[in-house]
N, C-alpha and C positions, 0 to 999 in steps of 0.2 A: 250385271250377270249376263254373259253371252248365252244365247239360246241353246239349250242343250247341255250345258254344262252343269257341274257339281261344285257347291261353294261350302266352306266352312266357316263359322263365326263364332266367336265367343260371347255368352251372354251373361250378366249378372241376373239375378233373379228378379230384381226390379225392372229391368228391361225386358226380361223374358216373359213375366206374367203382365206387366203393366202396359204394353203395347199391343197385345193381340189376345184373341180369344181361340180356343183349340178344339177342334171336332176330330173325332175318333171313329173308325170303321166299325160298324155296328158288332161285328164278330171279334173284334179287340177290346170292346169296352169292359171285359170281366176284369174286375179289381180282385187280385189274388195274393197280395202281399201278406206274409204271415206276421205274427206277433213279434217273431225274432228279427224279421226285416226290419220293421217299423223302431223297434228298440234300438237296433244296430244304427240306424240313420241318425236318430234323435241323439244318442249317446255319442256318435262320433261328431255331430255338430257342436254339442256343448262342450265335448272334450276341446275341439279345436277353437272354441271361443274363449274357453278358460285359460288356454296357453297363451293368449294375447297379454303381453307386458302390461302390468296394471296402469302404468303411466300413460298408456296408449288407449286406455278403456275409454275415456270420454271421446277420443277420436277414432273409433274402430275401422274408418276409411283407411287409415295408415297401416293396417294389419295386411297380412299376406292372404292371397286368394285361397280357398277351400275348393277343390274340384270334384264335381259330382258326377263326372261322366258325359258320354256323348247321347245325343238324340237325333232322330232323323224327322224331318218335316217338309212340307211343301206350302208355298205361299199361296194364298187364296184372296179374292177380292175382300173389300172392306175390313182390312185389318184382322183377317182370321187365317188361321193356319191348321193344315190337315196334318195331325200327330201320327206319324207312322211308328215311330219307336220311342219309347219312353213314358208312356202313361202310368206305369207303376209309380215311378218317381215323381211325375207331374202330379198325380192324385194324391199322394202322401205329403208332399209340399204344400199343396192347396189346403188339405185338411189341417196341416199345421199353421198356415197362414190364419184360417179361420178361428182355431183355438186360441191363437195369440191375440187376436182381434177381440175375442171375448174378454179375456183377462185384462188386456190393456183398457178395455171399455169399463171393466169393473174398478180399475184403479184410477179412472178419470185422465187417462194419458191420451189427450185428444189429438196430439200430433202423431203419435204412434198410431191410433186407429185411423187416422186418415192416411197415412203410409200404406198400411195393411189393406185398407177399402180399394185403393187403387190397383192392388195384385190380385184381389179377390174377386172383384165385380166388374162389369162394363155396363153401367144403367143404359138402357135404351129406352124406347116409347114406353110409358106407364110407370108403376111402381114396382112391378116384380124384377128382382135382380137378374141379370144374366151373368152367369158365372164364367169365369176365365175358361174352366173346362166344362163344355156346353153338352152334358148329357141328360137328357129327359128324366130318365129314370131317378136320378140322384137329386133332382130339384128339390123336391119337398124336404129330403132329408137336410141337405145343405142349406136350405132357406132356414128351417127350424134353428139350426146352429147359428147361422148369421143373425137372426132375429132374437136369439137366446129364448126360444120357446121350447117346451117340451116336445119329445117326438118318439113315436113307438112304432116299430116295424109294422107294414100293413101284412095282413094274412096271405101267405104264399109268395112273400118277397123272395126275390131271386138269390142265389148264394152270394152273387157278386154284391148286391146291396147289403146282406147281411154282414158279409165281411168289411164292407166299408163302414158301417154302424159299430162294430167291434173295434175296428182299428181307430175309428175316430174317438171312441171312449178310452182306449187304451192311451192316445196322444194326450188327451186331456189329464189322465192321471199321471202320466210321465212329466208332463210341463208343471204340474203342481209340484212335483218332487224335484225336477231340475232346476227350475227357475229360481226357486229358494226365496226371492224378495223381489218387491215391485220395483226398486229402482235399477235392478238387472235387465228388467224388460226393454227399455228404449235403446241402450246400446247394443243388446242382442239383436234386437230387430233391425237396427242400422247395419250391423256387421253381416246379417243373413242377407239382407236385400241386396248389399253392394258388393260383398266380397265372396259370396258363394256362387259359383259359376258352373255353367255347362257349356259343351261346345255342340253347337247345332249343325248338323249337317243338311243343307239344303237341296233337295233334289228337284229337277224341273219337272216332274210328272209322277203321277201315283205309280205307274209301272217302274220306273226308275227307282223310285223311293222304296218299294218292296224289294226290287233286287239288291239295294244296299242293305235293307234289313235283313235280307237271307244271307249275304256274304258275311255280315257282321255276327250272325247268330247260328250259322250253320256248323254245329258241332262235328260234324264229320268232315269238314274242311280244315280243321286246326285241331292240334293236339293240346288236351287241357295239362295242367301241371300233373295231374294223376297219370295221365298216359306217359309223360315223359319220365316220370319217377319209373314206371314199370319198364320202359323201354331200356332206362339205363341199368336196372337191376338185372332184367333177364339177359342183356346182352353180355353180362358177365359171369352167367351161371354155366353156360357150355354144354351141361348134361342135363337132361329132364326138363328143358325149358317148356316144352310144349305142355307137359303136366302142370307145370307151375303156372302157365299162362292160362289154362284152362281153370284152375282153383282161383286165380286171380280175377278172372271174368266172374266167376260165380260169386267170390267176395264183393264184387262191386254191385251185382245184382241184389244180393241180400242185403247190404246196407242202403241203397237205393229205395228198395222196396217197403223197407220198415215204415218211412214217413212219407214216401213218394216225393223225396227230396234228391234231385240229380246233384246237388252239391255236397250230399252226405259223404263220398269217398274222399273228397277232398278235407273235410271237417275232421274226418276219421284220421288221415294221415297226419293233419296238423296236431292234433291231440296226442297222438302215439309219439310223434317225434318229441314234443314238448315233454312228454310223461317220460320218455326213456332216455333221451339224448342229449336235449338241449340244456345250455347252461343257464340256469334260472336262479333269481333270487329276489327279495323285494324291491331292489334297485335296479338289478341287472335284466334288461329286456331286450337286447340287441338280437339274441338268437330268437326270442319269440316273434320280434318284428319282422325279422327275415324271414322265417319260415311262414308267416302270414302274407308276406308280399310275393315269394315265389320257392314254394317249398322244394320244387325240382332242383333249383340252383343250390339251395342249401345242402340237400342230400349229397350233391356231387362234391361241394366245397368240403363238407364234413364227413366224408366217406372213411377217413382213417379214424376219427374219433368214434364213428358208428362200428368200427371193426371190420370194415369192408376191405380186405386185403387179398384172399384167395377166393376161387370160385367157390369152394365149399361155404365161405363166410357169406356169400350173396345167397346162395342157395338157403342156408339156415336163417338168414335175415328175413326172406321172403316168405318162408313157411312160418316164422314167428309171427309176422304182420298178418297173415291170413288167420293164424289160431286167435290173435288177439282180436280181429276183427270179428270173430265169431262171439266173443265175449261182450264187444261192443254193441253187436246187432241186439243181443238180449238186454242191455242196457238202455239202449234207444227204445225198445219197446216198453220198458219199465217208465221211461220218461212220458210216455203218452197217457198211461192210465196206471192207478196205484197197484202194483203188484204186492199184495199184502201177505200172500202165502210166502213168498219168497224174501219177504223182509226188505223189499227194495222200494217200498212207497215213498220214500224221501227222495229217491231220483225224481219223482212225478211232482213232488213238493217242490223241489228247487227249480224245476223247469217252469212250473206256474209262476215262482217268485223272480223269474229272470235269470237264474244262475246258470246261463247257457254255456258257461265256460268250465263247468263241473266235470266234464268228462276227461280232461287232462289230468285233474288230481286222482280221479277214479282210476283210470289206467296206470297211473304211476305206482299203484299199489299191487298191480297183477303181475305175477312172475309167468316165465315162459311154459312151465309145466303144471301150472295151477288147473286143477280139475274145475267143471263148471261150478260145482258147490262151494268150493274154496274161493272161486273168483266172485260169486254172489255174495258171500259173507264179507270179503274184504270191500266189495262195493258198496253194500249196505252201510258198513261202518263208516266210510268216507262220506256217503250221502248224508247219513244221520248227524255227522259233525257239521257239515256246511248247512244243514237245516238248523241246527242248534245254535249255530253261529249268526245265523239270519235272526233268529228270535231275539238273541242277546243284543245283537245290534239295534233292532226295532225298539226293544224296550229302554234302550240307553240313547234313543234319538241319533243313533250314528247312520251314516249314508249307507244305503242297501243297494244301490244299482251294480251291476255286472263287474264294472270297472272297479268298485270299492273293494271287492273281494280278491281281485288280481295279486295284489302283494302278499296275502296270506296264502294263496293257491301257489305261488311261485316259491314261497318260503320253505313249504312243506314238500313239494315235489321231490327234491333230491334226497329228503329224509324217509319219504315213503318207498323210494326205490330200494333202499336197503332192507325193506322188511320182507320176511320170508314167508311167514304164516299169518293167518287173521289174528293171532294172537299178539304178534309183533305190531300189526295195525293198531289194534285196540291200544296197546300199551303207549304206543307213540301219541295217539290223538288223544287218549285219556288225559295225558299231561297238559294238554292245550286248552282243555275245558276249564273256564273259570268256575270256581266255588260261587253258587248263587242260591239265594232263596226265593227268587222270583218276586221280590218285594215290590220292583218297579211296576208290576201288572196293576196293582190296587190304584196307582195314580195315572195309569195310562188313559189318555184321552184321544178320541178320533179328531182329527184336524184335516184341514185341507192337504197336507202333504203326506198324511200316513193312512189315509183310508184304505189303500189296498193292503197294507201290513196288518191293520186292524182287521179286516175282513178275513184275512188269512188265519189270524189267531182265533177269531170267532169259529172260523170253519173246522179247525182242529179241535177246538173244544166241544163243538156241538156234535161232532163225529164220535169223539171219544166217548161221552155222555150215551149217545144212541147204541153203539155196539156195546157198551157195558151193561145197559138194561136189555139187550137182546133183541134190538131192532136193525135193521140193515144199515149197512155203512154207505152214507150218500156223499162221501166226501168229493168225490169228482163232480156230482152235480153242484155242491156247495160253491166251488171254485171253477165252475164251467164259465167260458168267455161270455156265454149269453146272458149271465146275470140273472138267472131264473130265481135265485134266492137273494136277498137284499137284506141290509143292515136296519133292523128296527130299533128304535129309541123307546124305551119303556115309558118315558115321560115325554108327551108333547111338549114343543116349544112354546109354552106360555107360561112365563115367569109369573104372572100375576095370580095364577092358581096357587103358588107355593111361596107368596110373599111373607106368610106367616112362620115359615120354617126355613128360609134361607137369608142371609144377610142382605143380599141385593140380587138384583137380575143377572150380573156378570157371575157371581159365584153360582147361581142356579144354572147357567149355560155350560159352565166348566164342569159341574158335577153331573149335568145331564149327559155329557159327552163321554163320561167314564167308561171304561169296557165293561165293567160289572154290571151296569145297567143298559147293555146292548145285547141284542139275540140277532139270530138269523131267522128270517121267515120267508116263506115262497112270496113271488112277488105280488100276486093277487091279494093274499091276505095282509101284506104290509100296506097296500094301497087302501085296503077297506078299512081298517083300523084308524088310520089317518090321525086325526087330532083327539080321539077319545081319551079320556084320563085313564090312569092305570087301573082304577078300581072297577071300570067297566071292561077294559081291554082284557084282564087276567081270567075274567070269566069265560073268554073265548080262547084263551091260550091252551086250554085242556087238550085240543086237537092238534096241537103244535109239537115239535121236538121236546125232548126231555129238558133241555135246558131253559126253553120258556114255559113249557107246561107245569113245571114245579110251582110257579106262581099261582096257578089255578086252585081253587079252594077244594080240598080234600084229595088232590091229585095223588099224593103219596100213599094215602091210605089203600088205593086200589091197585098198587102196583107192587107185588112182593120182590120183582126182580130189582126194582127201583130202591126198595129199601135195603135190600142185601148190598147193591152198590154203595150206598149212603154209608151203611155200616162198614164195609170193607175200607173205604177212604175215610172214614172217621170225620165226617161233614155234617153231622146231625145239625150243628147249630147254624150250618151256613146254607145247606141245600134244601130250601123250605119255601112255603108261602109266607107271606107277609100281610097282617092286617091292616092296622091304621099306623104302622110305624112310620116315622117321619123320614124324608128323603134321605136325610144324611146317613141314618142308620142303615137303609137298604143300600145305599152306594157303598158303605163300608163293609157289610156283611157279604153282599154279592162279589165284591172286589176282592175279598179273602177266599172266596169260594173259587173264583177264577184263579187265584195265584196258586191255590192248593192243587187245583186241577193241573195247570201248567207244569207244577213241579213233578206231577206223577208222569205226564206225557212225555216231558223232555228230562226225565230222571236219567242220568248217565248209565246206570245198570239197565234199565229197560231198553235204552238204545245200544247196548253190548259193549259199552265201556267198563273199565276196571277201576275199582278203587286202589290208589297207588300204596304200595307198602312203603314203609319207612327207608329212607336211603341206605344202601350198604355198599361197601367197598369189595365188589366181587368183579371178576372178569366175566364178560358176556360177548356173546356173538351178536346179540340183538342189539337195535340203536338205543344210545343212552339219551334218555329223556329227562328233562327238569322236572321239577314238582310243579303240581298244577298251581296255577296262579290265582290268588284269592281276590284280586280285583280285575275287571276287564279293562283291557288296555284300548284306548280310544286310537284307531289307526289313523285317522284323519280328523283334523280341527274342523270346527263349524267354518263355513265358507262365506258367512255374512259379513256386511260391513260392520255390524256392531260386534262381531266376534273379532274383527281385525283392529278395532278401536280398543277392545279390551287387551289384546295382546301388546298394542303400540302403548299401553299407559295413557291414551286419551281420557277413559273413563276408570274410576277406581272400583274393585269389586264391592258389591253393595249398594252401588249408587240407586238412588231411588228415581223411577220415571213416573211422569205424570201425563195423563192423556184426558181428553174432553170430547163428549160428541151429545150433542142434543141437550145440553145442560147437565148431563151426568158425568161426573168426574171418577178417573180411575187411577190407581196407583199400582206399581210393580217394583221389583228390584232386578239387577241384572248380576249375574255371577261372574266369575273369572273366565270362563270359558265362553261367555256371550250368550247364555241362556237367559230369558226372561223369567222371572219368578213372579207369579201371579198370587194375590192374596188368598185365592182359593186353594193354593198349594201346587197347582199345575205349573209345569216347566216347559216352556215353549222355546223351540229352536230359532226363532226370528221374531223381530218385531212385529212383522206383518201377521204371522199367526197369533202372537199375544194379542194385538189389536183386533184381529177378527173374533176372538173368543170373548173378548169383555164385551165388545159392542154387538155381538150377534149378528154381525153382518157378512156377506160372502166374500168381501175383499176389504184390504186395507192396506195403505201405504205407510207402513210402520216407522219408517225413518221421518216421515212429517208428522205423523200421529202424536209419537211420544216425545216428551220434553224433560229436561233436566234442569236443576237450579244452578244458574251461573254464579261466579264468585260475587257479583255485585247484588245477587240476590232475585235477579230476574229470570226469566224463563227462556231457554233457547232449546230448538228441535235438534234432534240426533241428526238430522240432514245438514242442518246448520253447522253443527259441531264437526261433522265429517268434513264439511267443506273448509272449515279452519284448519282441521289437522291436514288436509291434502295440500293446502296453500303453505302451511309452514314446513312441510315434508316429514312429519312424523308418521302420518298414516302411509306415505308412500314406501318409507323404509320398512315399515311392519309388513306391507304387502309383499315386498321383494324378498323379505327373509323366510 
């Protein structure tokens, strides 16, 4: 490079993190990415990985590159770089490497661990790791993650360190859900390190580096898509544009101020265009993709579809947008904290659960002349529908990431556009809710890939009981990112204590994880109870929330509001303390209690939906809706290799699986969808989760752990069977289909 010149280079992540350490100016070290930012990055990465043709999955180097954007840096001595711009993405990627390093180590994938180690650390003198992003404040937290040790934030921790801790925990939970099975980890890591790229702009000095940074990020020097949309619209208004411009500026200020999000106006316009004008369906996403890429260009190209022909059309369109933005601001505020009084609490619940795409569906139901009250009623119905759908999918082991709700949202948007009143919205969405008795709750167990969902259900159950007996509603605390409330197992992980009442340790572990014998407790209380037996812990539960306190002796006698609640819900036989009843009985009775509470919380009529009348042949101006489905529709099949083997006919439904660890033998069966059915009655969505549950381990490579009996009477692992099917082409064709 010539002296004083600026140079651009493309780096894959392996070379980017494996060849240098990075220093950041002290005043730029604040890590500020939000939960949505992290969720979007990880979802985009896994979506891109999953689009790789499966015949190339064993050779991810042949896949196309995935571009993560530019960064600005300055070369320094001793293979060090000064990072001028890009630290948010670099920090998040570094956290992702650390969590992949942890799970690969748990799975015994030494080659993967070695590859990740090179992009995480650069060991110098001594034994303390020097991390590729070298910031002293983060050292202890990152070293605890790297060493797989517990870590607690120190008193007075900075906002940046707290956010780093929260995002790290979020990445761990997302990986549990997105990675799905052990055998996907090696090809994903290979693809991540070799095909995900960034473009580095190398500056000759710090001064020039910061000038480049300013020119790239100076919002005043370039128009955003929102600015370009405004310019296009107001240039066609002709009269009253000054007043409209002032209203537009006020709208932008309101949207940005709700959550301090400078990108909020773009998100609103995207949601509004999808809700009102885009062509969307379960399979048609061209408009959605184009709006996301360049919404200003989409508006220009589709002005006729929007109805922009005369100056009055442009004027009316801008006024409608501004009015809709007022409703949107209210909904944004409700997504930050539960607005119980307005019935909008589900907007908050959906935000917590990662359904950040809910606003397009909400806005699709809003008509231009809706009052604030009518708009809130509609929003409450749509948000309640999505929340109910989230719960249904959780109970049926269906995927619940943001992308998994997109087909349903796109399917309903055109139909919601035709709803005039909130009664119309209620009729439409009522027909989409499956009839259910919530029976799946009784068998739901907490596993590695559904901890967040089980925690959510416990939070809703706990808050419901507390408010019903006259206590404050602490749902926002239960669901807070800081995790001040934790999931408590009523039974400590000691199978030997219950050998007399359970068939084997595997069954004990499965029963122990059932949601009926889980509660939420404050972190200090959860830690203090630790390994105490239930007969001791329940004496201390009297000071806890009602869902746990009911287990304390004579708690019900001293609480008239609690007794009234029990009578009102007709749960006398279930919401009670237990003496020396066996574990299985308590699991069953508490499971039925939780089922009944769920049926009340998510009862369609409680949520504002209507029982459907018998079908009649009448003319109506309201949308025609089908009868409510009696069985949930699985929108997306399991994506595990075992599920693909079942779909391809490599294995027959009901095939028995065998596993062994430390002299203990385990059996299970596999159903037609690829779920592993354990002897305890539990249903696991992957061989990994089934292996972890029966063995009581933190990790398990399920495809290597489980065996089937071959035609000659021998045992062959699922991994070997998968390899045979890939070689003879059966599994490949099933994947392509």
